[in-house]
N, C-alpha and C positions, 0 to 999 in steps of 0.2 A: 920192517920183519914178514908182515903179513905180505908184501908186496913180493918180495924174494922167494918168500912159501908158495904164491900163485904164482909165478913164472914158474920157479920149478913142475906146481905141477902140469902147469898147457903143455910143457915139455915133456912130461910122461905121459900125455896124452895125449900131443899128437904119434909120440912114438907106440901107444899102444894101439894105430889103427881105427879108432873104437869115436865115430861122429858127435855119441852122449857122452864120452868123461871128455871131449874136446868143447863142446858145448857147455858141462859144468863146469873146468876148470876156467872159461871164461867169465861163465857167469861170478863165478869166486875172483878172477882180477879186478872183474868189473865195479866189484865193492873193496877190494883195497886201492886200486886206485882210486875211488870216488872221498872215499876214508882220506885220503893223503890228498885229497884235491888239485889231484891229478886228471883234468875235463875231460880233456884229448883221448889218453890214456884208454879210460872210463867207458867214452861212447868207442872207443872201437873197439875194447873188449864185449859191450854189449853186442856190437855186429857181428864180431866174428863166433858169439855165441847162437844169435840168429842164423846166421850161415849154419855154423855147424847140428844146430837142433832141426833145420829146412832139409840140410844134405841126410843126417839120420831115418828124418821124416820119407824120403824118397827112394831110398835105398830098397822100401819095402817089405824089412826084417823089424818082428816087431819087437822092439830094448827089450831086453835084458831087465829078469825080474825087479833087480836092486834099483830100478832107474821105474819104482812105481810113482813117485812124485814128481819127477821132474815132467810139467806139460807146458801146454801155449801161457795157463797164468802163472808160471812159476817164473818163466820169463817175465812178464809183467810187474810180476811182483817186485822182483829184482829190480827191473830200471826204475819205476818209481822210489825203491829206496837207494837207487842212485842218484835219480835225481833232486831227492832231496839234504841227500849228503852235500851235494853239489851246490847247494840254496838256488834248486832253477824251479820254482813249487809250480808252475804250470804246465812244467813239464813231469812233475808228478800224477798231478790229477788224473789225466789223460789214462795213465796204465796202471792207477788202482782202482778206479770208476771202469776198466775194463775185465781188471782178472776178477774183481767180487763177483758178477755174477757167473764166473768159470769155477771159484772154487766151492766146497763144499761144507756147508755150514756147519754141519757134524762138528769138522775138523774146527773146531771155539777157538787154539792158539792162534794156527794161520790167520785165518778169517779175522780173531781180532788185530791182529797185529797189521793187516790188512788195513784196515779199516779207522786205526792210527796213524796211518802211515799216509791217508785221508784227511783225516783233521789235520795235521801236523803241515801237510801243503798249504791248508786254507789256514790255517793262522797265518803263514808264512804269506800268502797271500792277501792277508786283513781279512777275508769274510770270516769274520768272529759267531756269524749267528750259527753259520753254516758248522763248523768247527767243533761250534757245542751241539749241535742235530747228532754229527760225528760219533763223537765220542759219550756220546750217553748211551749213544746206539753202540758203541764196542762197552760200555760196562755195565750195560745187560746182560751182553752175552758171559760176561766173565765172572758175576752170578752163579754162571755154573760149572765155570771154568779157574779155578781159584789159582793161578800160575803166576808163581812171585813174578817172574819178568812183563809179564800183562799187567799185573798191576803197576809195575814201575814205568809199562810203558803209556797209560792212561795216565799214572800224576804228572807224568814230563807232558804230555798234551795240555793239561787241567793249569799243571805251574804257568805254560807257555800264555793260555787265555787268560794270565792274571794281567791287570793294568800297569 
């Protein structure tokens, strides 16, 4: 069902003529394909996202205000998630570490989600020490932002650290 919705969104985005809409719909498609285990399609959607985002920047027009959240760090965060969903931790680490310095720590929710993705990638790589360090930082940040999804994300990584 998610893939069907993502493909429909891509069709509408193409018809809209908006590069940003095309980039975002490709982002959503990449996540849907990755969740379903379709690596080739997920990677193609990531490439389509990157291309559409570059076209948006190249046209010289500032993006509409409703695209405030969509920047380079958004792409890198999605690439990290897609790589984790595809069980490719080596490819998940680079985008996670690339996006962290681009994100505002004031947005604790997004920042913590990125940290937990990085910790999960480190667990998948077998680097338990680094995963522990990263998840500890994520837990420290969630002391300020008690969102249930963040807490669950941290619990999931901590469970994966159990022998």
